[in-house]
N, C-alpha and C positions, 0 to 999 in steps of 0.2 A: 277222272282221268285233269291230275295237279299240275299241275308247273310253276318251277320258280326260277324265275325269270330277274335277271341285272343287270347292273354293270357296273365297271369305275371305268370312268375316261377322267386323267389331269392333261393342263395347261401351263403354259407360264409364260406371262406381257407385262411387256416392258411398262406397262402405266397402266390406270385405273381403267377400263373396257367394262362396258355395256354388253351385255350380247341377248339372242335371242334363243330357246332349248326347247324343242321336239324332241322330248324322253319319259315322262311317261306315256302311258297305254290309253290308246283310244278311246272316250268317253262310251262309245257305242257295248265296250269290254265294265261295266261301273255293275253290274250288277250279276259280273263271274267274278271277283276281286273277289277273293278269301283271309287276307292277311293285305291290312292298307300300304298304300304306296311311301314310300320313304323315298320319298327324292331330298338327295341331300348336295348341300353347296360346303364347301371347306375350304379357308374359311368362310362361316355363316355368314353370311352376309341375306337381307328381305330376297323373297322369292315373290312377284307379282303375276301369278295367270289369268289366261284370257278363251278365249277360242275365237280361231281364225274362221277365214271365208268361205274355207272346206269343213269344218264341224271336226278340228281338230286340239289339240290339249295342249295349250302354250303356254312358257313361263319366261319370263322375264327378268334379270338382274344386271346387275354392274361389280365386279369384280374387282380389286387391290392389283396392283404393281404386284409380280411373283407366282404362288404357278397356286391353283386353283382347283380340284379337286372336285367332280360329278359323279353322284353312286345312286342309286338306285337297288329296291327289291322291293321284288312283291308275290305273292302267288295265289293264280286266275287258276279258275278250273275253266276247263273244254271239253269239248265235246267228249271229242277222243276217236270221229270219224273220220275217214277221210277225205280230201277238198272233189266235192259233190259233183258229180258231171253233169251238163243240161243236150243231154243230145236230144230231149225232146223239147224244151226250147227258142221259139221262131225268133224271126232276126224281126224286130220290129222298122221300117223303114224312117227316115227325120220327120216327118210333118204325125208320127204318129207317133212322140218319142212327148216324154215330162219334159217341160222351158227348163229343169232343173238339172238332167244327164244334157242340155243339146251341148253344153261346154267342154265337154267330154267325146265332141266327134274334132274341135278345133285345132289346129298346131299350136302346141303351147314352145315351148324353151327350149325342149331337148328334143324334139321332137315333127317334126317337118312335114304336116300333112302336106302341107301346098306346095313344093315341089316335086324331085325331081323321085323321090316315092312314089308317087298319086303314081308315075305313069306305069314305075316298078310294079306295084302292088296288085296292080290293074292287068297288069301281063301274065303274075307270077299264079293268083287266086281266080282271075276275072270269068272260069268257066266254072269254078266253085261251088257249089251250092249254097245260097244263102241258111244261116244260122253257125247253130255245131256245130260241125265239120270242118266251116270254112275258119273258122277259131282254129280249130283244131289241126286241119292241113298250117294255117303259117305259126303257129307252134310249132309242128315236127317241123317250121322249115328253118326256124330259126333257131333254135335247139343246135338242129345240124351244122347252119350256116357261121353260128361265133364258135371261139374256140377259146373255154376259158380260164384268164390268166393273171391272178392276181399282180401279176409284178407288171403284169399290162395296164391299169390302169389309170387310165385320166379323168379330174371331177368337170372334164368339161365338153367329152366326145358324148356330140347329140348324135340321133337314129342312122341317119345316113353317114356319118363317120365309119358309126359300129359296124354297116355292111359295108361297105368296102372295105377296113379295114379289116374283115372278120374275128376279129379276137372281141376281149375286156371279163367283166364281171356283170355278176349277176342282174346294173342296175341297166345295161345295154341291153340284154337281153331282151330283157322290158319293153325298153323306151323301143327298141323296133318293132318289138309285136304289139305296143299298140300303135304304134302311130301304121302300121298296118292294117288296125283291127281299121281305128280310126277313117283311110285313105275309103274301106271300105266300106263305110256309114257302120260303123258296129260302135256305137259309146265307150273309149275305156279310160278305165282308170287306174294310176300309181298306187302300189302299196307299201309299205313300210313297217317292221313289227320282227321282230325273236321266230325264229323256224332254226331248232334244234332237230337232232338226229335220233328220231324217234324213230321207231318200227323201219332203219335202215343201217349202215352200217355208217356207223363213225369214220368223221372227214379226217383227212390225216392233217391240218391245217387248223390253226386259231380258229373261234367263231370269232363271227360278225355278227352285228345286227342285216336282217336279209330283202332282200325288193321281191313283189312277186307283184299281178293285175290282176283287178276284174272289168269284166265287161257282162252288157246289161242284154242281156237276150228274152223274151218274153217279159218284159214287167220283173225281173229280180239282178238283181247282179252273184255274176259269180264268182268266182277265182277262178288264176289260171297263173301259174306259172312253164314260162318261154326253155328256160337255161332246167332245171331238175324235169321237170317235162312228165313224171308222171301226179297224182292225187299226193298227196302227202299227212298226215298228220301231224299237229301239234300247232300254228301258230298264228302268237297273237300280234295285231297288227295294234301300231302306236300312229301310223299317224295314212289318209287318204288327203291327192293331191293327183291334177294331170300332168305333172315327171318331178323326179325331182329334184328339182327343183324350193315345189311347191312344201316339200318335205323333210325342210335341212335338218340335221338331231341341232345343228345347233350351227346355228352366224351369229358366228363376232364384230365387234365394227369396230375393226382394229386391228393392233400385228399382233399371235399367238404362236407358238410351236407345240403341238401337240407331245405329249410325254407320254403317257398313258394309256392304253387302249382296250379294254376287258373286258371281254360279255359273255351273260350266264346262261344256261339254261336247261338246267334240268330239274325229269320227272321225276318226281314226290312217290 
């Protein structure tokens, strides 16, 4: 299955400003790219690329005062199968986890593992069998507990606030589910990328980047989605991290105003 993904995002800047962009596909998809990525900045400026601590492809730019537009267009091949369910995958206990996985059990900016949610997690799910059924129970709860509402989006909302407020967008579902998983000793990491309406009815609102998460069971990372709470087709990964703070699509070291935000995902 071939999918064309891309975007046009524009900001205005009152003065010359440095930025870090996380707008490219994840390096793990390099072998699946069928047309070269075309990450562009208009007006044109030099782009310096590097990999961050989590293996994500990042770009550094400095833009002039005025309007700058960022765009990308790439065709990627995916297998066309829905997300794999890990029903037979055992939950590893902390002493059994690889060193590089352990960080995904710890608290992070939006996932307060070491606070009130730990007690809530054990009260809600402490009697559930370990493993995939526990992950599914967490997703079922979060899916029904939070009401999706773009008008209630807030970039500073934490997992505990999402639990209390019971509203938000996809990142809020994932932060709460990730936190519950970590509280119950299941490594979980945040993912961002493209997820078009493939195999499902088209959404009535404009396309946006999407969030999901991954859990580590039986020595394998599995894709999970507490917002949709059903296996989906056609995810195209851009970045992974502990939470949304690690995978911000743009980080701007100065004042800016968003002028344009168009995201595309088209099945070819």
